[in-house]
N, C-alpha and C positions, 0 to 999 in steps of 0.2 A: 505493500502499500504504501503509495506516494505522499509523503507531505511538504507541505509548503509554507516559509516562513516568511512574513510580511511586519516589518519592522516601519512601525507608524511613528509618523514626526510631523505631521503637517505640510509636507513638501509637496509644492502647486505640481501640476501636471502642464506638461508644455511641452508643443511640439506639434508634427501632423501625425495621423494613422488613418491607414485606408482598413475598416475590419474587414474579416472573411467574408464571404459571398454568402447571400442571404440563403438559410436553412431551406424556409419553405420552399422559395424560387428553386433551389438546385435540386429538392427530391421531385418535385413536378417536372422538371425537364428531362428527368431521366425517365419519367414514366412515362409522359406524353411524345418526349423524342420516340421513345420504344414501339410505340402503335402508331407513329406516322409512316409514312412508306419514304424510304431513302435516308439521306445520313443529316442529322443533327448534328450540328458544331455548338459548344457552350464553353463560352468564356466568363471568367471570372468564378467559377464553380468552386462549393466550399468542400473542401477533401476532407472531410471527418469521420469520425465513426458511423452517424447515425447516415450521411448518406450513402456512405460508402454499403451500408446494409442495404440499400435499395438498390446500387448499381448490381449488389451480388446476386438480388433475387430477380432480377430483369436477367441476368447471364442466364441463372437456372432455368430462367424461361425462354430462355433459345435467342436471347439479343447480344450482338455482339458490340461490347460497351469499351473504349480505350481510354485510359485516365491517366494524363500526364501534368501530373498538378494541380493547377486549376483550369487545365482545359481540357476538355471532353468530346471524344466523337462517338455517336449512337449511330449504328446501321437498323435504322428501323425497319419493322418486317409489315409494315400496315396493321390495322384491327384486327384482320384473323391470322396474323403470324405468329402469334405465342405458342409457344408447346408445352405439353404437360411436364414438369421436370420431374427429376429420376429421383430426387432427394428431398427432404423436407427444407421449405425455405425459413432460415434463422433469420429474424430483422433485429436480434442484436436488443439495443436499450431503446429501438424508434419506435414512437406510437405512430407517427407519421405514416412510416411504411407500413408498419401492419394495417392500419384503417384504410389508407386510400388502396393498398393492393387488396383488401378483404371486397372493395367496391369491383376493383377491374378483373381480381379472379373469379367471383361470384357472374362474370357474364361469359365464363369463358367455359367451353364445350367439356372440359376434363376435370382429374381430380387434383388439390394441391391442399399438403400439410403445410402450415405457419406456426412458429414458435417463436421464442425470445429468451433475453436474458432474465432472472429470476426478477429485476424489478417491473419488468414489460409483462411479464406472467402473473403478477400482482394485480393491473392495470384494469379495467373495466371494459369490456368490447360486446356488451350487449347493445349500446347504443348506435354501434354500425351493424352487427350482426342482425338486430329484428328488422328494419328496413329493405335489408338485403333476403332475406325469409320472404319478405310480404310481394317480393319482385319474383321471387321463385327460387332463389338458391337454398342448395341443401348445405345447411352448415352446422357441424356439432361442434363440440368441445367441453372444456371443465366448466362445472356450475352452470350448464345448461346452455353453453355457448357465451359466458360471460368472460372465463377466462380463457389464455390461451395454454395449449396449444389449440387451435382451430383446424377442422379438417373441414374442406370445402368442396363440393360439388356443385358446378356452375352450368351457366347455360339457359336458353330459352327462355331468358327474363320479360318481365311485361312491366311497360311502365307506370306507374303511382302515381299518386300526388301525395307528399308526406311533410307532414307540419313537425322539424323539428321539436321534441320535447325541451331541449336545452341546447341554446345557441353554440355551434361547434362547427369550425370551417372544413374538422378532419371528416367529419361525418357529409358534410354535405358535398365534401368534393368527392368522396366514395359514391356519391348518389350519383352524382355527375358525371361521373367512368364508368358506372354501372348504366346509366343511359345513355352513353354513345351506343351500347350494344342492343336496347331493348326494342320491345314493338312498341309502338305508340308514342306517348308524350310520358315524359317523368317531370314531375314539377318538385323543387324542393321549396319550401316555405319556412322562412327563419323568424326568431321570436325577436330579436335581431340582428342587422348588421353584422356580420365576420369578415375575417380577410376574404380576399376575393382573387388569392393569385390563381387559384385553378381557372377564374372565370377568365380573368385576363391572358392567360396562357395559350386558353383555348382557342379565344376569340382572336389571338395572335397568329395561331396557325390556321386559322379560317374555318372553324367550327361556329355553327350559328347558334345564338342562345338568346332569348326571348324574357328581360329582367323589367321587371314592374313591380315599383315598391320592394318587398321582403320577398316576392316569388320569383325563382328563375325555373325557365322552363328549356327543356334539351329534347331532342327527336333522336333516331335513329340516324345515323351520319355516314354518309359513304367516306371513301379513302380521304387523307390528306395528305400534304406532301410535308416534308423536313424541314425547319429551318433553323438559321444561327439563331443564338438566345446568347444576350450580355446578361450576367447575374448582378445587380447590385448588391453592395455590400449590406451586411445584415443589419436593420436598427436594432433589434433584439440583443446583438453583441455590442453596437456601440453604445448602448446605453448604459453599461458598466462605464465606461470611460467619460460618459457625461454626466453623470451622477459623480465620478471622482472629482470631474474640473469643477463642478459647483460646489462642492463641498470642501474643498481645498484653499484657502487661500493664496490668490496670485495667479493662480491658475490660467493658463489661455490655450485653449486646444482647439485645432482644426480637424476635423473628420470629414473625408472625400469620400463621394461617389456613394452616398448611404439612400436605401430606398426610403422614399417617402411615400407610402400608398396610405390613403388617408383612413383605410380601417386598420393599419397598422402605426399611425403615430399617435396614439393614446397618451404614450408614455411623454411624448413633448407637452402635448395637452395638461397633463399632471403637473409635470416638473414647471412648466411656465406659469401656471396656476398656483405656483408655493414658490414663484418668485423668482425662477430660474432665469437666466440671461441665456437663451437659445437663439440663435438667429440663423437662417435658412438660405444661400444664395447658390446661384448657378444651377436654377430648376430644369431640369428637362426630362424627357421621356427616353426609355431605353429599353428595349423589346417587348412593350405594353407596360411598361411600370414606370412612376414616375421616380425620379432620384434627383437629389440634390448635394450639397455642401454644408456642413453646420460647424458654424463658430460658436463655442461654449467659453462662458467666461464663469470664473467662481463667484457666488451670489450668495448672498442673507435669505436663505429659505425662512418658509411660514409654513405652519400646518395648512392642512387640506383635507376637505371630506371627499372620499375617491369611492362612488358608489354608482350601482344602476347601470347606465348606457353607459358610461366607462370605464367598468370592467370589461368587457371583450375586446375593446382596441388595445387594453394594456396587459393583458393574463399574464405574459409571459416574461414580464417585464415589472409585475408589482413586488418580486423579492428585492431588488435593487432600491426600487420607490421606498419601501421600509426600512433599506439601510440608509437613504438620504433623508427619510424621515426622523430620525436619532440626531440629525445635524438641524433643524427646523425649529425657528420657535413655535411653542404652542402642540398642540396635540393633533397629529393625521388618524384619521379613522379611515378603513377600509372593510368595505360592505359588500355582500352579493356576489363575495367571491371564492363560494364555496367548492368552485370547480378547482380551484388550486389544490383540493387536499386528493385529486384523483391526476396529480401528473406525475412525474417522474418518480418522486415522494409527494408525501402530505406537507405540501409546501407552507403552510400556514403552521403546523408543528415545527417544522423545522427550522424557520425563518424566526420565531417565536423561540424557540431553544438556543439560537445560535447568538441572537443580539441579546439574550439576557445574560448568556455567558460572558459577553462583551462591556456590561454594565448597563444596557437600556433597559427604560423603563418599557414594557410590553404589557400588554394583555392579551390574552387570545379568544375569540369568539369563534364559534361554528361556522360564520361566513365571511372570518376575516380578523382581523385584530385593530390595537390602537397602539400609537406609539406617541410618548411623551419626550420632546427632543429637546436638547440641551443638557444632558447629563453626560460629564466625561467619560468616554469611554477607554476601558484598559484591557490590554493585550490579553488573548485565550488562548488557551489550546477548543480549537476547533472542529467541527466535523463537517464534510460535505455531504450526506446522509447520500453518496453516491447518484448526488445529483447537479449537473454542471452549474444550472441555475444557483444553486444554494451556495455552491462553492465560489462562484465570481462575486457574488452578492457579501457573503463575510468578508473577502479580500478588500474589496472595495470599503466596507466599515471600518477595517482594519486600518486601513491609510490615514484613518484619524483618531487611533486608538493610542494610547501610550505603551511603549515598550512593544516586544514581539506578540504577534499572534503565529499560531501554528495551526494548519488547516489539514486536517489529515483526509486522504482519500481525493487529493486533488487533481489526481490524473484524471477525474471524470469531466473534467473541462474540455477534453479533447475531443469530449461528443459533438462539441459546438463551434471551440474556438483554441484548435492548436494552438500552442505559443502564447495564451494568454498572459501569463505569470512574467513571460521574457518583455512582453510589449509594455505591462505595467511598470516593470523595473526600468525599462526605459524611457518613457515619459515619466517618472517619475522618482526614480531611484531609492525604490524603497525594498 
């Protein structure tokens, strides 16, 4: 188990960085490129454990994929080109791989078995299994199909109209991928809008979608051709350094080529609401996704209430927002975030525990937490809980803690941000 040490001393973060490629877009480029006809080239790809799980899964389904650093070539075989795998597909730690592939595999006329690591095997899958069964797929698994491993016998799907019980971009994406193959029309109705990378990429590849309000409709598609994709830098990865710059006096950080999809920028909205000085410049459109540069300067933060429609747009960044709240004047309250309990780990429980170790004043709720800012933090021995975002959020909080903070299990950051600690030391000398 790897351990990282952060020597906090309120040093400014200064300089420039381009974070790794967007994880959500990287996953989708592999899947959609594989079912397109002909070559798809990807630049800016996030080469990490999670996305490699998706790449290996598509290879087992018969797709040729070459990865050279952040450049990828995908030899797509079209909508009907996937083949039955000879072995179980191992999704590793990646919930995105599992849920999106459950939609895709439910539409294939062959058998597939999907499993993952111990953390992924503990995560709920019924939310994606249920609608696939309604469309006609035969899926079995532990706890009636709620837990991996899953066995999927696909094909012969019928389009349905499905209202998501819980806002989930992954389940929406699974339905849309299944809808590419289904007879009739497939409609997904969201309780509130979630990240729309799948819709944007399908549209970029020429697939016709009909969107009205919170309803998205797709019909069975004809073949579509491969295209080159440029992946923007991941805003979720950038968020850790945004918060690091905001909370450390004297910081000024330029973060380049960041995806600013409006359904992903909840973290920017929240941090600005807390008083954060974040300027977005050089806005442009790249491969169907909005992109920009961010100039972040240290700021006097104040507490805020984060709830309701703010939550889906910032769900992955709530751990580092909680870290920021430790240095904000007054109280920050996070509500309506029960979804955090079924991520890579129970992130409400994990962040509460780790911030308490550092000396923060935190109270855990069933659907969130409250953090009272202004209490000086002290270095401690923290755990990653096997969750990349918990490890990185604890590291950012530790930059403002006196003394040394040890983070056990820090190797899990490679799931989304290989080299995170090296970048942190380069920018802040921690």
